[in-house]
C-alpha positions in Angstrom: -159.6 196.1 70.8 -162.0 197.2 72.4 -161.9 197.4 76.3 -164.2 194.8 76.7 -163.1 192.7 74.0 -159.9 193.3 76.5 -161.8 192.5 79.5 -162.5 189.2 78.0 -158.9 188.3 76.8 -157.5 188.5 80.4 -160.5 186.3 81.3 -159.3 183.8 78.9 -155.8 184.0 79.8 -156.8 183.4 83.4 -158.7 180.1 82.5 -155.9 178.8 80.2 -153.3 179.3 82.9 -155.5 177.7 85.4 -155.0 174.6 82.9 -153.3 172.0 84.9 -151.3 170.9 82.2 -148.8 168.8 84.6 -151.6 167.2 86.4 -153.4 165.9 83.0 -150.0 164.5 81.8 -149.9 162.4 85.0 -153.4 160.7 84.4 -152.5 160.4 80.4 -149.2 159.5 80.2 -149.1 156.9 83.9 -152.5 157.0 85.1 -151.2 158.9 88.3 -152.6 161.7 90.0 -149.5 163.3 90.8 -151.1 165.5 93.9 -150.7 162.0 95.7 -147.0 161.5 95.0 -143.7 163.7 95.3 -144.3 167.2 96.7 -147.7 166.9 96.4 -147.5 170.2 93.8 -149.1 170.1 90.1 -146.4 171.6 88.6 -143.4 170.4 85.7 -141.2 169.6 88.7 -143.2 167.3 90.2 -144.5 165.9 87.0 -140.6 164.7 86.3 -140.1 163.6 89.6 -143.2 161.2 89.7 -143.3 160.0 86.2 -139.6 160.0 85.1 -137.9 163.8 84.0 -138.2 163.2 80.1 -141.9 164.5 80.6 -140.6 167.5 82.1 -139.7 169.4 78.9 -143.3 169.0 77.6 -145.0 170.1 80.9 -142.7 173.1 81.2 -143.2 174.3 77.5 -147.0 173.7 78.0 -146.9 176.0 81.0 -144.6 178.1 79.2 -146.9 178.9 76.4 -150.1 179.4 78.8 -147.8 182.5 79.6 -146.2 183.4 76.1 -149.6 182.9 74.4 -151.8 185.0 75.6 -149.5 188.4 75.3 -148.2 187.6 71.9 -151.6 187.1 70.4 -153.0 190.1 72.0 -150.1 192.4 70.7 -151.0 193.5 67.5 -154.8 194.2 68.7 -153.1 195.9 71.7 -151.2 197.9 69.4 -154.0 199.6 67.3 -156.4 199.5 70.3 -158.9 202.4 70.9 -157.5 203.0 74.0 -155.4 205.7 76.0 -152.0 204.3 76.5 -152.6 203.9 80.5 -155.4 201.6 79.2 -153.1 200.0 76.9 -150.6 199.4 79.4 -152.8 197.9 82.3 -154.1 195.6 79.6 -151.1 194.5 78.8 -149.7 194.0 82.4 -153.4 191.8 83.3 -152.9 189.9 80.3 -149.1 189.1 81.4 -150.7 188.5 85.2 -153.6 186.6 84.6 -152.6 183.0 83.4 -150.0 183.5 86.4 -152.8 184.1 88.5 -154.8 181.3 86.9 -151.7 178.6 87.4 -151.2 179.5 91.2 -154.9 179.5 91.6 -156.5 177.4 89.1 -160.4 177.7 88.7 -160.3 174.0 87.9 -158.6 172.8 90.8 -160.7 174.7 93.5 -158.3 177.6 93.4 -155.1 175.5 93.8 -152.2 175.7 91.9 -148.5 175.3 91.0 -145.9 177.5 91.8 -145.7 179.4 88.6 -142.3 179.3 87.7 -142.5 178.3 84.0 -145.7 180.7 83.7 -143.9 183.4 84.7 -141.2 182.8 82.7 -143.7 182.8 79.7 -145.4 186.0 80.3 -142.5 187.8 80.9 -140.6 186.3 78.0 -143.2 188.2 75.6 -143.2 190.8 77.4 -139.7 191.9 78.9 -137.4 189.1 76.8 -133.9 190.5 78.0 -135.1 190.5 81.7 -136.1 187.2 81.4 -132.6 186.4 79.9 -130.5 187.3 82.9 -133.3 185.8 85.3 -133.0 182.5 83.2 -129.0 182.7 83.2 -129.4 183.1 87.4 -131.3 180.2 87.3 -128.6 177.9 85.4 -126.0 179.6 87.4 -127.8 178.7 91.1 -128.4 175.5 89.8 -125.3 174.4 88.4 -124.0 175.8 92.5 -127.2 174.0 94.5 -128.6 171.2 92.2 -132.1 172.0 93.9 -134.6 173.7 90.9 -136.6 175.2 93.9 -133.6 177.3 94.9 -132.8 178.4 91.3 -136.0 179.1 90.8 -136.3 181.6 93.7 -132.7 183.1 92.8 -134.0 183.8 89.8 -137.2 185.5 91.0 -135.5 187.4 93.1 -133.0 188.7 90.2 -136.0 189.7 88.2 -137.2 193.3 89.4 -133.5 194.4 90.1 -132.6 192.9 86.1 -136.0 195.2 85.1 -135.1 198.4 87.1 -131.3 198.4 86.0 -132.8 199.0 82.2 -132.3 202.7 81.5 -134.8 204.5 79.1 -138.4 203.8 79.7 -141.1 206.3 80.5 -142.1 206.6 83.9 -146.2 205.0 83.8 -144.3 202.1 82.1 -141.5 201.8 84.9 -144.2 201.4 87.6 -146.9 199.3 85.9 -144.4 197.2 84.8 -141.8 197.4 87.2 -144.9 196.8 89.5 -145.8 193.4 87.8 -142.1 192.1 87.8 -142.0 192.9 91.9 -145.5 190.9 92.2 -144.7 188.1 90.5 -141.2 187.7 91.7 -143.2 187.9 95.4 -145.5 185.3 94.1 -143.0 183.1 93.2 -141.0 183.2 96.0 -143.8 183.0 98.4 -144.3 179.7 96.4 -140.5 178.3 97.2 -141.0 179.2 100.6 -141.1 175.6 102.3 -138.1 174.9 99.4 -135.5 177.3 100.6 -136.6 176.1 104.2 -135.6 172.8 103.6 -132.5 174.0 101.9 -131.7 175.9 104.7 -132.2 173.4 107.2 -130.2 170.5 105.0 -127.3 172.7 104.6 -127.1 173.1 108.5 -126.0 176.2 110.6 -122.1 175.4 109.3 
């Protein structure tokens, strides 16, 4: 993979990330614009809330695949790319970030989008499977306690950077670049869920 090909792959990953599968499923399955129902979000959770939870797994899987596929398809080419290690690392990080950015700021929806949990999970599953498994375990534990998807997603996002930095044995350049990606993706997911967290705190009350 040449630098030009890597750049085109990143752009393609961004475009793929921007495909609003849950919104399209709402139109196809129920003739509903999910932006006008429920939370108004274009993600899998709102599709489940509006159209029925039996559709949630499909929407989640499609959004997950948007993050997972670019890295998995590009990995063999990057492994033999005629680029330096720093360039390969940078391309890998960008291929993980691009579909998430596309989902959050879709070029097909006026640079608006969903909250990015499934696409982030897909990208990080391809790049950091162990850390993603830790975050997933946190998600299930918090959801069992709160029964609130937004709170569970926020907790999982918050757990990701510590899970990464507690893993030892990485070269310094990889720790800096991939660790920075973890922090950025965590911050984006938490920012997107700020209203969910405020609502949960308000519902719980001062006591």
